[in-house]
N, C-alpha and C positions, 0 to 999 in steps of 0.2 A: 527596538525591542531587545530586551536582555534575556539571556537564557544560560543555564548551566549545562555543560555536557561533560561526559567522562570519556577519556581516551586511555588506551592501554599504555602504561608507562614502560620504558625500556629497562627499568631497574626491577628488582625483585619485589618492590612495594605494591605492585598490582596496577591500580588505576590512578589516574591524575585528573582532577577536576579542573575544567577550564570555564572561564566566564566569557561569553560571546555577546557582542552587541551587533545586532542586525540592522542594516539600514535599507529602507525601501526608497528607490529613486523613481520619481515620477516625471512624466513629460511636462511640458509647460502648461498643459490643460489644468484648469482649476478644479480641485476636488475639495469637498468638505472633509473634515476629520472623520465624520460618520461614514462617508463613502470609502475613504481609505481603509478604515477598520473592516468594513464589509468585504473589500477586495482581498485583504490579507486573510480573513477567515475563510473565504471561498477557496483560496489557494491551499490552505492547510486542510480544508475539508477533502479536497481531491487527494492530497498526500495521505491522509489517514484512511480514506475509504478505499483507495486502490493500492498504492504502493506498500502500505503497512500490511495489508491482507496478503498481497502476493509474497512478501518477505516472510511473514510469520506462518501463515496457514499453508501456503504452497511451497515454501522453502526456496524461493527464487534465488536468494543470495548463495545458497549452497550448491547450486547446479554446476556441474563440471563439464557440460557439453561444449565441445570446441568446434564441431562442424554443424553449420546451420542452426545456431542457437535461437534464431528468430522463429523458426518453425515451432519449437517446443514452447517458446514464450507466447506465441499466438494461440497454441492449444491451452495454455494456462489461462490466458485472458478469455478465451472462449468458454472454458469451464466456469470461470468466475462470473462472466456475464450471464451464462445460462442459469446458474443458481440464483443470481440476483433477479433475473427475469421471472423466475418461478417463485419469488417472494421469500427466499431464504434470508434470514436475518443474521444468523450465526454461521459463517462459512466453515469454520472448523468442525462444528457439529454436523453440518450437512455433508462434509467430506467423509466423516466417520460413518454416518448412516449409509451413504452411498457405497462405501467400501464394503460394508457388511451385506448389502443386498443390491444386486445389480438392477432388480426390478424398479427400485426407487429412481435410479438414474434414467431408465428407459421410459418411465412414466412422466418425465418432465415435459412440459409444453415446449415445443420447438425442436424436439428430437425426431419425432415421426412426421 
């Protein structure tokens, strides 16, 4: 799989584009090309559904907690799972709505 990425250049020019080739190594088990493509899509589905939301909506990369960061990470995961359990599709909008009205949060299934 080939993809383009951008990384911060050390010069004043800003960003540098890099071309990456990704290889997926499989065990000796025999898979069809269709099965391999499905496994790769499933992997990226997890990446996009969990890690991207944690980074973008919940600002996980910007967290500066040094003592027991796992506790706060568990709280972020709990909040995300609670919103998903209650059928929220857009996590950013749900966070905004819940910040405006605590009653929305307390009315979620699984809180009481």
